[in-house]
N, C-alpha and C positions, 0 to 999 in steps of 0.2 A: 504494500500500500504506500504509494509515493507521498512525499511531504505535502504537495499541493492538496491531495485528497484529505489528508489529516487536518490541514488548515480549514478546509471547507466543512468537514464533519464537525470540527471544533466550533465553527461558527453556527452550524445547525443546532448544536447542543448548548449554545450560550444562552438561549432563551427556553423557557418551559415549553415542552412539546407533549402532544399525545403520541405515545409510542406503543407499538405492538411488536412483540418478539415471538417468532414462530420457529419451532423445530420441525424435523421431518416426521412423516407418518410412522407410527410404531416407535416412538422415541425411546432411546436407550440412556445409559448413564451419562454419556458425553452430551447428548442432546439436552437432557434435563438439567445437567450441571451447568452447561454453558448458558442456557436461557435464564435459569434462575439466578445464576451468578451475575449476569449482565443486568437482570431486572433490579437486583438490590443496588448495584452500582449506579444505575440511572435514576432510581428513586431517591437515592441519597443526594443526587444532584438537583432534585426538585422537579423531575419530570413525572407525568402521569403515565404509568407503564402497566401493560397487561401482557402476560404470557398466555398464548392460545395454542394448544396442541391439537393436531388433526384428530387424534383419537386417544384412548386411554393408554396408560403405561404401567410397567410392573409395580407390584406392591412394595418391593424392596427399595424403591426410590421415593416412596411417599412420606418419608421422614425428613426429606430435604427442607432446609429453611425456605419458606415461601410457598411450599406445596399447596397450602390451603387457598392460595390466591390464583392458582392455575385454572384457566377456563378450557374445558374440553369441547372442541367444536361439535363433535357428533352428539353431544348431550345438551348443548346450549347454543344452537346454530344462530338463532336470531340475534342474541346478544353479541356473539362473536363477530358476526357480519357487520353489525352496527359499529363496533369498535374499530374494525378494519377500515370501514368507510370513513370514519372520522379521524383516522390516524394521520399524523404529519410524517412520521417516520416508521418504517417497518424493517426490523432486523430479521434476516433469514439465517438461522444458525444450524450448522452441521448438515446442510444439503446444498446442492448447487444447480438443481433443475427444479422448476416450479411443480413439475408433475410428482415430485417426491412429497409434496404437501397434501396428497390425496384429494379428498373432496373439497379442500380449501382452495384448490388451484384457480377456480373460476373467479372467486371473489378477490383473490390476491392479484390476479391478472388485471382485473377491472380497477384496482386501487390506483389513486393518483398520488399516493404517498411517495416519498423518497425512500428507495430501498438500499439497504446496506447488507451485503452478504459476507459472512465470516465462515469459512469452511476449509476442510483439509482433504476433500476427495478430488480425484482426478477429473480432468476435462470439464471445467465449469462452463455453464451457459452464461449469456450476457444479459440476463433479465434485470440485474441490479444497477443502480446508479453508481454505487461504489462497491468494489469487490476486493476483499482480502482473502486470497486463496493461496494455500501452501500445502501441497500434497506430501511434503517431507515432514510436516509437523506431526507430532504424536497424536494430537487430538484437537478438537475445536476449543475445548476448555483452555488448553495451553495457548491457543491463538487469542482467546478473549483476554487472557492475562497480558499478552504482548500488545493487544489493542489498547488496554487500559494504560500500559506503559507508554505507548505512543501518544496518549493524551496527557502524559506526565502526571498520572494519578495513582500510581502504585502505592504510595503511602496512604491512600484513602481506602485501601482494601480492608474490609471488616472481617471478623471471624465468619460471618454468614457467607460473604462472597468467597472467602478462602475455602470454606467447607464445600461449597458447590463446585468450585473449579477443581479441587482435589479429587472429588468423586469422578468427574469426567476423565481426568488424566489417568487415574488409577484403573478404571474399568476399560478404557480404550487401549491401554498398554498391556492388558493382562497382568495387572499388578506389577508393572514396570519390567516385564520380561520380553516384550515384543521388540523387534529390531528398530522400530521408530522411536524407541526410548533413547534420547540423546543425553549427553552431559548437561545440556541446557534444560532439558526436561527435569532432571534432578535438581538443578539450581532453582527452577520455578517451584518445585514441590517443597524444597527446603524453606523458601520464602513464605509459601502458603502456611506451612507449619508454624513458622515464626509469627504469622499474622493471625493465628487462632484455629487452624484446621487441626483437629485432634485425630491423628492418623489411626490409632488403634480403635477408637470408637467408630470411625467411618468404616473401617474394614469389617468390624463386627456387624454394623447395620446393613451392609451390603451382602456379606457372605455367610453370616451366622444366624440368620433368622428364617431358615427354611422350615417348612412343615413336613410332616411325614409323607404326604402325597407326593411332594416334589422329589423327595429322596427315593421313593418307590418308583417314580417315573424314570429317574436316573438309572436305577437298577434295570428297568426294562430296556432303556436305551443301550446300556452296556451289554445286555444279553443279545441285542440285535446288531452289535458291532461286527463288521466283517473286514478282514484285512486282505489286501491283494499285494503280497510281498514283491511280486515281479514288477509292480508299478509303484512301489513305495507309498501305497495309498491305503487309507482306512476310511470306511464310511459307516454311518448309523442311519437307520430309518425308524420313523415313528408314525404309525397310522392314526387316523382320527379315533378309531376304536380304542387304541392304547392310550391316547390322550384323555379320552372321556373316562376310561376306567380309573384313572388317577386324578380326576377332577382338575384337569389342566386349567391353569390361570395364566394370563399374559405374563411373560417373563420366566416361566418355569423352566424352559429349555435353554436359558441363557448360559453360555459356557460349555454346553454339552459337546459341541463340535471339537473343542480343544482336547478332549480325552484321546482322540485318535492320534494327535501329535505326540502324545506321551509314549507311544510305542516305538521301540528302537527301530531305526532305519526308515520310519514313516516320515515323509516330508509333505504329504498332501492329505488333508482330512476334510470330510464332507458330512453334513447331516441333511437328510431329506425328511421334511415334516408335512404330513398331509393336512390340508385345510379344506374340508368339504364345503364350508360356507362360501368360500371364494372360488371353489372349484379348481384349486391349484395345489401343486407340491412346492412348498417354500424350501429354498436351499441355501445353506451357508457353507462357504468355502474358507479354509484356512491353510496356510503353508508355512514351511520353514525355508530360509535361504532365498535363492533366486527364482524359485518357481512362482510365476506371476498368475495368481488366481483372479485378479482383475481382468486380465485378457481372456482367461479361460471362461469366466462367467459371461463376459460380453459376447464372446464368439458363439457360445452354445446354449446359454440359459437366460437370455434377456436381462442380464444383470450387470454388475460392476462394483467398484469399490476401491480398495487399496491393493498394492502388490501382494500382500500377505493375508488380506482379509477382505472378502467380498460376499455378495449375495446374489441370488437369482431365483428363477421360478420355472416351473414346467406345468403345462396344461394336460400332459399325459397322465396315465395312471401311475401309481407308485412303482409297480412292476416294470412298466414300459420306460419310466424315467430312469430307473436304475440300469436297465438294459442299455438305454441310450448312453448313459454315462460310462458304462463299462466298455462299450464299443469305441468310445472316443479316446480312452486312455492310451491305446497303442500308437496314437498319432503324436504323442509327446515323448520324444526320445529322452528328455531329461528326467523322466519318471522311471525309465527302464533300468533294471539292474545290470 
């Protein structure tokens, strides 16, 4: 984000504004951490700020400071659309194409507000007036920290802001073990701890509040795990029936795909999750090293994301989706032993 843009954004924020902050559909820890962290920062500057999510998000994120103020579009459509129509500024966080906002896309497209995008995914579109995009950054939360720094306001980061940003960085880096975790990421985390983020409490709130159903579902997922040693690949499948049996709630399968990467010599892990309501198989891809799952997802499963973490979908049955996936693997020489 060039200096001229920062000067213009600073001017925009010099007077009280009606601001809406929007994450992507199916918001995760980075999406909610960045939106709520930025909400607290802008409210402290005197702005009227609303976070509007396209749909609901996992229970393990609902302890975040400011959660009670979040407006969920699918549950409060009229109010959300009115706030977007009246907004002077719209921040789009953790997504770079308006279609990632789900059913909110139409009202956002019609908005006359100034748009500011902050995002770390590849191949951003040009819908925003100001774009801060860095695909090498660990998370959008780390980018929000640097955005605040560009506004010369890091000393004004409160414990609430620090907590929200810590959550997004921690979850999007796999607790700081993914390759996008840089030395700068750790410097940011250290400063957030200094500013009031209590790291052990945050970890407990995210990872140690599962219920029995969720752990039983994990057991089913691991029973369904299959390994293809010849292609250094492991995959998990979960049917709608299996989800229903364990009272599936949004977010319950978070992190399941990473178990495949814990297997020795596996560099490519995938989870296929049936969603009968939408009529699709949702797919998450993870990898180690140089195998680019972003390119894999874009080429074969209408998806995309990062080099080592991406998503996609299939409108085929579970069986046919896995068959398609298996027939593709021999085309990738880097996966073969």
